[in-house]
C-alpha positions, 0 to 999 in steps of 0.5 A: 500500500502506497501513502499519499505524500503531502506537497508541503512535506515534499517542498520542505525535503526539496529545500533541504536537498544539498543540490538545491541549496548549492544552486541557491548559493550560486544565485546569491553569490552572483550579485555579490560577485558583481559588486566586488567586480564593480569595486575592483574596476573602480580602483582600476584593477583589471576585471575580465572573465577570469576575475569573474569566475574566480570571485564567484567560485570563491564566494560560492565555496565560502558560502557553502562552507559557512552554511554547512555543506559537505566538503565536496560541494565546496569544491563543486561550487568553486569549480562550477563557474570556470566549468560553465565558462569553458562549456560556453567557449566550446560553442556547442549546439544548444540541443547537445546540452538538452540531450545530455540534461535529459539523459542525466535526468532520466538516469538520476532523477531526484538524486539531488534530493535523495543523495542516492546515486546509481550504485549497481550491485554484483552477482556475488552480492545477489547470491549472498542475499539468496543464501540468507533468505529463509527456506521455503515454507509450504503455503507461504509466499516470501515477499522481497523488495529491493529499494532503489532496484536500478536495472533490476539484477538482484530482483530478477536473479531471486525471482529465478532462484526462489520460485516461492518468492514475490520479488519486487523492485522500486526505482525513482529514476525512469530509465533504469526502471524502464530497463528493468521492466524491459529485462523482466519482459524479455526474460519472462520473469515474474519479477515486478518493477514499480517506478516510485519512491520507496519512502511511500511504501509500507515495509510491513508488507515485506519479509525482506527489504534490500537496500544499496543506497548511500550514507546520507539515506541510512538514518531515514531508512532506519527510522522507517524500517524500525517503525514498519517492519514486522517481527520476523522480517529482515533488512539488509543493506549492502556497504552502508551501515546504520549508526543507530543500531549495530547489525545483527549479522555482517557477511562479505559476499567476496573476500575483501569486498564491502559488507552485507549488513543484516538487521532482524526484527 
């Protein structure tokens, strides 16, 4: 069952997104940059394109530091004006920028808000998940979901390996979701894929929730799992741990590889 989301709640989350804050900082730094360049010109300093990108970048990076954005955002803010000027100097056709934007939008969608980029897992991880699933039980369907399912590899694999399981994936980005749907259709798989935000799901419906997200998403994931998952259910996170509670079990799909963290409810 999906939950309706309130528009004001979505807007608040959107406003807190680091990418949105970074964009607002660049916009806010622009008039300050113009004022500084005007003063420089008044004192007969040479003002050119290099001065513009340097002052804008330094101001944006400084504001990002002051407002508490992560260190990598400061570097992005510093280099963004120079990158923009270089792109304009190439005089590429406008349609090329539009095409690149649409492709990236389809791949990453609201990564700027969720801070969860596309992280593909590997077959060794899929098999490690299969091995920790409970054995088949007569008359009972195991319900499994991969939140942020990407191209659908884990869900398709589990659907093949466990005929007793209802295997689902949910993905926010349109292009990976479409690719997973096509893969399932071509393979004749029972796997199901939904386009949407896992925050709107009810985790009480599932015996296993698998996540390969990012450090920024783990606190929110744990709050949701702790509030909704039922006794006997299992949460698995690949690579990223949860600080609020130590995992009940930790395994490694490959020697020296990232860990699979498991919590039982």
